[in-house]
N, C-alpha and C positions, 0 to 999 in steps of 0.2 A: 724434382718428380717425374717418375716413369710412366708412359702410358701402358697401361696393361688391360686385358679385360676383365670387367667386373664380377665379381665372383658369388655376390648377391644381390637379388634383386628386389627392392624395396615393396613391401605390398603398398595397394594404392590405399588401404585403411590407416595405413600406420600415422601417427602423428606427424606433421609437418613434410610428410612424405614428397612435396614438389620442392622443399629446401634442402633434397639431401643431396649430398655429392660422394665421390668417392676419390682418394687418392694414396698411390702409393709412395712410401716411404720407407729406405732402409727393407724394404723386404714384406713391409707390413700393407694390407689394404685397407687403410681408413675409412670408415664411415662418418662423416660431418654432415649436421644441418646447417649452413648459414642463413641468415634472413633479417630481418629488420629494417634497419638504416644503412646507408650506405656508409662503407670504412672511411674514417676521416670526419665525414659529416656530424658523427656520434661516436660516445665512449663504446670501445669493445667490451664485450660483454661474454667470459669465459664460462661454461656451464661444463661441470664435471660431475658425475653420477656415480654412485658407489657399487659395490661389491653385487654382483647380480642384476643389476640396473639397465640403463641405457639410455639412449636419447629420449625416449618416451617418459622418461622419468619427471621432467620438465615441461610436460604438456601441457600441465594447468597453466602454467604462468609465462611460455613465450609468445602468447599472443598480444597479452600486457607491456611484455619487456619491450617487444617488437617497436611499439611506437617511439621508444625514448634511447635503444642502444643498437649497435651493430651487432647482433648474436652469434656466438660458434658453439655449437653444441657438439658435443664428441660421443661417440660409442668408443670407450678404450678397449685397448687390444684384447682381443679373443670373443668380446663381448657384441649384443647386438647384431651388427652385420659388418663389423669390425673382423677381418679374418689376418691372424698371424700364423704361417707355415712351421712345420714344426722344427724344422731347420734354423728358422729364426728364432722360435722360442729356445731355443738350445745354445745357440751363440750369445741372445742378449737377456738372456733372462725376464722378458716383458713384463711380467706377473710377479717379480718382488717388488717390493717399492722403487729401490731406486732406478731399476730397469723400466718402470712404468714411466715414473717420472722423467727419463732423457727421453723415452719415447713421443713423450707428448710434449715435448721440449724441442723436438726434431721437428714434428709435425708445424707446429706452430711458427719456426723457421721457415720451413718449406711454404707455409701458407704467407708468410710476411705479416701474420697476425701478432700484435704488442697488446694483451689486454690490460686495459686501463682497472678493471675490475674482474675479477672470479670468485664464483659460488661454487662449493661443493657439499656434496650428501654423503654422510657418512665416511667410507674409505677415500673417499674422493677427495676428503679435505685434508686428508694425511698426504696426498699425491700433492695438492696445491702447495701444502707447508714444503714438502721436500724442495720442490721447483724452485720457491722464492728463498729456504736457504740457503739453494745452490746457486742463487743469481739467473737462472731461466728463465724467472718470469719478474717482473715491478711494478704489480701493479699497484695503486693507490691505497686499495682494501682488499681483505677476504672476508667472503663469508662463509661460515661452517655450519651446515643445517646437520643437526643431528651426529655432529660430529664422532668418528668410531677410533676417539682417541685414549681408550681404557687398552690399555697395555696386558698381556699376558705375563703372567710373572715370567724371568730369567731362565727358569727352571725347561720351562714348555717350549719358550725359544730354544733351547739346548738340544733339550734331549727328546720331546714328544713330538714338535713339529716337523723335523727330518723324516720320522718313523711313519706320521699319518700324513707325507706327500708322497710316498712311495706306493701305497694305497690308491689316495682318493688322484692324483695326477695319473693314473694310468685310461689308457682310451677305454678298458674294457668298462670299466669303473662310470665313467663320463658318458656311454652308450646306454648302460643300465638305467643310471638316472634319468638320462632323457627318456626313456622309455616308460619309466616310473611318471615321469613328469607328466606325460600326454596321456597315460590310462588311467593317474588313478586321482586321489586328491590332496597328494602330497604339498602340490605348490598350495594351494589354498589353504593348510593346515599350517605350513611355514610361514604363510604371510599373515596369518592370522593371529600367528606369536608376537608380531613388530606391535600389535597395541594400536594399528591403524586400518579401520574399516575401507576397503576399498569398494568401487562400482564393479559389475561385472565387466564391462568394458576394459578395465584397468586390470583386474585377473587376468583376462582372457592375453591381454598383451604378454603378461609372464609366463604364461602358459606355454605361448606361442616360441617364445624364448626359449625356453627352459627344455621344448621338445629337439633342440639344436644340441649335440652333444659341445661342439663347440664352446657355447657357450656355458654351458654348466662344468664343464672342462676347467676356463678360463675363471668361475668363479670359486670353483673348489681350490683350487691351484692361488689364487691371490690368498684366499684366507690362509694354505698351508704356510706359504711362505712369507708372509707380513709380520714385519720386524719393526714394530712401536718403539720398543728399546733404543734403537740405535736413532730412532728420529729424535727422542727426548733428550738424548746426548748434544743434541745439536741445537736445540730450540732456543736455547736464550741467545743465539745470533738471530733471532728472527727480527726485524726491523719493520716488517709491513704489519699496520693495525689489523687486527683479527676480531671479529663478531661471532660470537659461536649462539647459536640458536636451538636449545635443546629442547627437546616434548617431554611434558610432563609424565605420559603415559608410556614413554618408548620402552618397552618390555628389554630391548639389545642392547641399549646403552644405559645403564643404570644411573639416575640424573646425580647421586651425591658422588660417585667414582668419577665423573667427568666434571663435577666440579673441581675435584683435587685435580685431576688433570690441566683443567682451564687455569688455575692458579702457577702453574708452572711457565704457562706462557708471558712471556713478556708484554705487559699491555692490553693483555686479549679480555675483551669483556663477555660476561653470559647472559643472555635472555633466554628466559622459560617461557614455553608456549602450551596450551593446552594440547593433547593429540599424540599418536604414536608415532615410530622410527620413519614413517612412509610419509612425513610431515610435507614433499612438496607436492604429493598428491593427494594428501588428504586434505591438507590444509593451503593450498595456493596462495590465498590471502597473504598468509603471513610473508611467505618468499618476496611475493611481489612490493609487500610494503614496507619491506627492508632493501629492495632494491631501487625502487622507484625515489627521482627526484620528489622533493617535499611539496614541491610547487605543482607536482603532478594530480 
């Protein structure tokens, strides 16, 4: 890991700001947060947010989990305070699923972190599954919260996604979207469509991130390049136990479609809870209950 200047400063009001670190790996300036127990004295738990999220997505659970785990909480490429230079994006494609999984693997290697458990939210679940299938992580179990495992039809991936990518991945579009996020209620309306009521403080974090063109660019490009059919072609090789936690009122991931997807994953179990798509923020109790040792 090379020593380079920090590109972003973490606001003092940001959740777990005192635990923030920056690491430079293969051209990416990663923002991560490590807290909890000393590595080696407790299991390492990796936290991976979904599209458009960040380390703040887990703010409601880190205090409880830190008493039992060594926590590694990451901002995915381009998200939050992790910076991806355009040259690295062009060379490594870190917003597509395989490229993002490889980039996160390289970060964990450099940090010498080997997660005993991993929890992902939404598209973060796909990243963890790709890493497990590729042998890049070998946790004892995976937890997928509101997993974005409902793939678009093959014709969308083949025909529409490349066309969409040309539009949404441009800097001009990302900049315009960021200005809209800062000056309109588009963020409130979008998050309201998840089925999860958020507090004013939670909404403010999304507004703050979505006013940054790079964050918007990363989220839009990630959606345009996501190829779940490829993941499911390999899913039969998964040997890591997977527990999926679905939200009954999730308006982004329909429960019926998700149930069919989970049935295709060897040994996966599906748990259904009340709440919407942003379950880690709306119902942190569900996440901590799934992750804390039974005696806790």
